[in-house]
N, C-alpha and C positions, 0 to 999 in steps of 0.2 A: 484505661476502657472511658470510650463518654460518658458521662452521667445524663441521665433524664433531661436535667436543667441545659447542659450542654448543647443536647439535639435539639430542645426547643431553641436555643438561640441561634443555631445554626439553618433550623429550617425559618426562622422570623427575617432570614436575612433574603431566604429566593426570591423577592419582591426589589430588592438595589440590585440585586444580580440580575433579573432581567434587563431592567434599565439600564444597568449601566458595567456587565458584566466584563463588555470588550473592550471598555477605559481600562477597567481595573488591571485586565491581564495584558492591554497593550503595554503601558505603566511596568507591570510587572516585568515584561520582557525587556526594556530596555535599560531596566535595574538589573536583568540579571547579567546581561550577556555586557554592557558598561564596564561591572565591577568585577565579574568573575570569568575571565577570557579562558579559563582551564573548560567550559563546557561549551562554548561556541562551536567547535566543531560537531555537537549532535543536535544541531538547527539548523534547517537548512533556508541559508537569510533571503531566498527569495519567496519563502514563504512569510517572510517577516515583514517582507515589501509589502506584498498583497494583504497582508492581513487575512492570511490562511490561519496560521496558526494560532494570533492570537484570538480569533475565530473557537478553534477547534478548542482550544482548551476553557474560554469562557464556558462553553455549551458542555464539557465532561466536569465542569466542577459545579456549575447549575443542576446536572444531572445528580452529582454527587450528594449536594445539599438537598435535594428533593427528595431522595432517599435513602437520608441517612440514618431511619429508622429499619431500613429493609437492603441492604446491598446486592441481596440477589437478584431484585427489579434489577441495577444494571446490564443484566446480560451481557453479551459479545462486548461491552465497554472496557473493562478492567482486561480480558484478553486480548484487546487489542493491543491495547498498551503495553501491557508485559512484552508482547511479540516486539513491538517496534522499540524498546528499550533492549529488550536482548539482541537483538539485529545491530545497534548503536552500540552495543557495552555500556546502557548504565548502568554504575556500580552502588554500591549501598553509600560510599560517600557523598555522592553528587548532591544524596538526597534533605542534608541539611543545608546545602547552599539553596536549594530551589526555597525550601521550606520557610527558610529564616527571608528571602526576600520574596514570596508571594504573603508573609503577613506586613511585611513592611508597606505591601502596595497597598494593600486592605485598609489600612493606618492614615496611609497619606490620601488614598483616592475618597477614601467616605468620609474623613476628617474624624477628629478624636471624639465630637460629641457624638457620633455615630458608634464609631469604630474604639469603643470605651476597653477598656481593661478586660473585662469580662467578656467581649465581643473576640477580643485576640483571642485569650486564652481558649475559649471553646472550639477557636478555628486552629488554634495550636496542638489542641487535641484531637480533632478530627482529624488534620494533617496526617500526625503523627498514627494513628489508627489506619488511614489509607496507606503512609509508607511500609509499613509493619507488612500487612497485605502484602503489596506489590515484592517488599526486597525478598519476601519467605517466598513467592511463587518464584522470582527472580531466579532467586540462587538456587532453588531445586531444578529450573532447568537448565544455567548453566552445570550444574552439577551433571545431571544426565546428557549431556552435551559431548562432557569433556572426557566421561567414562565410555561410550556409546563406541563401537567398530569404527573407526577414521575419522573419529570426533578430536575436539581439541576444545581449550578455555582460550581467549582472549586473542588476541589476534594472530593469525597465522601466513607464513611467506608463502606466495603464489609466484608465479610468471604467466604471462600473456603467453600461451602456444600457439594461436592462431587469431587472426584478423578479417573478420569477412564481412565487404558493403550487402545491406540487405535490402535498401532501397536509397532511396533519396536523403535520407534521414537520420535510416535505422545503420547502426553496425553493430554485427557481434565479437563479443568477446570472448574465446576459449582459457580457460583458467585451470593450471595448472599445480598441482603444490610443491613447493621447489623443493623437498625433501623428499619426493616421488615415493611417498608413502601413499595409503587409501584414504577415500574422503569421505567425509560423514554422510548418510545417506542421507535423504528427502522427501517431502511428501510434494506430488503435480502441485501448484499453485503457492509454494512458497518463496521466501526472497531471501537474498545475502547480505550481510552488510561489508562496504566494502570500505575501507580507508585510505585516501589520497591527500600527496602534500603538493599541493598545488603554488610555486612560488613561493615559499615558505611556508603557506599554511595548511593548517588540520583540517580537511573535510571527511564527514561521514556519509555516505548516501547508502541506500537500500536500494539494490535491483532487484529485481525477480528474473528467476533461472527460467530461462526461456527451453530447456533441452529437457528429458526425462533421465532422472538418476542414472550412471554407468558405474560409483565407486572410485572413480580415476579421476574425471576433471570435472568443470563446473560452465556452463556458458550461460551469461548475460547479455541482452540486448538492447542499447541504450542510444535513445533517441537522442540525436543534438538538437538543445534547446534553446531559442534567442539568450541571450545573455549569461545561461546557465555555465556556471564555473565548472563545476563537474562533468557534465557532459561533452561540454567544449574542447576541457584537459583530456577526456579520456579520446574522441577523435581524431584529435590535433598534436597532441602530444607521448601516448603511450600504444605503442608498437608490439610486435611479435620480440619477448625476451625482456619485455620491461619487466620490473618487479610490482608486485599490489602486494597490499595486505589485508584477509577478509575474515572474517568475522563468521562463526556457523549458521547454517539456514534457520530461520523462523519464519513464523507466519500462519496464523489460523484460518486463512484461506484456501480449502485445502479441497480435492475431490472427493464427495461420497462414493465409496463403492457401493453400488445396489444395480437392478435391473433395467431400472426405468433410464427411458431417454432420457439423454443429456444434450442441454442447446448452450453450445458456448457464442456470446455474443460481446465482440473488441469494436472498439475503436481506437485506430492510430497504434500509438504504443501500446495500448493495453492489451494487443493482441499477444505480448509476450509469456506471461502465464498461463493463458491459452494453449499454448503448444506443449507443455508438457502434460499438462489434462487429458487433450487430446491423444498423445502417446499412449497415455496407461489406460484410456477408453477403448482405445483401437486392440489393447491387447487381450480385450475379451469379445464378446458378442453383440455387446449395446451400441446402441442404435446413438447415430450422432449428428446433430444438423451444428455445422458450425458457419456464423454467421458473422462477416467482418466489414468494416467501414472506413473509408478513408478518402481523404481529400480528392486525389486523382491516383489514375495508377503507378506514376513516377513514386508517389510515398508508401504504395502500399507492399509492406516487407512479407515475405515468406508466401507471395501467391502462388510461385511454381512448387516450393515444396506442399502446400496443401494439395493443390490442384492433383502431384504425383501420390498423396496420400489416397487422396478419393479414387484415383485407377486402380489403386492396389486392393481399396478396402470397402466392399459394397454397401456396409452397415452407414458410411459418411456421406452425408451431403452437404455442399457447403454454397452458402451465399454470399455474392461481393456488393456493396452500396458505395458508389462515390458521389461527394458533392456535385461533382462536373466532368465532363468529358472534354478533353483536347479539343484547344480550335480548332474547328472547321480547316482552317489554312494549313495547318500543320499536316492533314491528310486524312483520311479515313482510319478509323480504330479498327486495329486489327483485331479478330476473331479470341485470339489469346488474351488479350487486353481489357476486352469488354467487359463490363460488371453485368449483374444481374436485375440493377434497379438502378436510375439517377437521382439525386434529390436526399436529402435527412431521413433516415431509418423512423419511420411512424408505427402508427398499432396496423395499420393496413397493412404494410409490406410485412412486418411479424406475423401478419394473421397466418400469409399465404406460406412465409418459411417455418414456421413451429411443424414438429410432426402433424401429420393431418388421422385426425379423429380424437384426438387427446388434448390434456393438459394436465395430465398427471406427467410432467416432467422436473429435471430438475436444471434448472436454469442460473447460468453462470454470467457476470457482465462486469466489464471493466473501460474505462476511455475517459476522456475527459466529463467534468464535473454536468454539464447540461445535457450531454449524452446518456448518460447516466441518468438522471432524471427523468430523461423523455423514456429511457426502457423501464425503468423501474413503473413508471402510470404505466405503459402499455402491457406490462406483463399482468399487473392487478386487474386492467381492462378485461385482458384476455381469458382471466378467470385461472391462472396458475396460482395453486397455491402457497402462500403466502410464506409458509415454513422451507418451500424447494427454490426460495428464490435468491441467492444469494452475490453479495458484492463487495470489491473492498477498495478503498483508493489508494493511489501512491504515495498523493501527499499526508496532512495530517487529516484524522478520521473527522468527518463531520458530517452531518444530518442531509440528507437526501429531498424533505422535503421541502 
């Protein structure tokens, strides 16, 4: 347990983290991945290259240091970390590896004059406290998933049952367990961990479950990312009959069941978890407004599916916004391909597409980071209550401010 003096030392390092935290965490990741190849599969190298992973860790370390006396103030951060860890199968033996590299990074970046033995000892105790908290929670989740109907522990062999092209960029994969037994139920909005072997390289990725649970199969819908090792492998080399390994579903971005109108807002591949949410909501009488933004019709996945649901369920209103229309030389836009608006989703469009007469709605949104920043600002401007605004990143958790 941290002493009062150690907590004071941790708090005193906050200004240093505010100015140099990203440099510290960048050095930490370089050291960790170079010296411990066994943990590389748990990290998306693209997030290392663009700086997202170091920034996310720096933000998390800073929040932990600021709230060392009141960990409850961390809010959803700890739950987000736990869910990511569970989906990627982070285990207790990984924590000492990470802790050792973090303490070395603190010493090497801050220097021995600042990172004294006393400071290192305080951070070692703080890391141990956090590790114990996360390990305890993760162990409980692993146990509960292993003992639940259709559940399992660690990796489970699946095979691709079906593969369907949904747009110019997104393809769906229907995954069935190799043993033919039932699969673990999940909450709409959750994701599944996928383990791949690409040219001898072990990769782990999280993909949202894009169809409602049925107890037999899972569906993920994957966007081909430029330079994305895992996504390009799935699109090009994984076919019906191909084996894959799955970790149990996880995630805290889930649909709250109540009678309030539901607003689902997505950009690009952010549509995937909202599909399972939509199916669940339409099984009730709940009013749903489904808003999706895409660059063009050619990359708008699941439009036919949503249109068919709208014809079947009167409580569903859908609105589409495209960045641009096809070039006029390519011919007129067909009515079935036309969006409801052209340009970026802004506060004025959103005001028209929210349920009329009320801002007491549950709003869920996902998409590229700039899109999510704009949506969050617009929802606040329009008066949607903050506790009823929910979002999640596909990549490292980071602030939208």
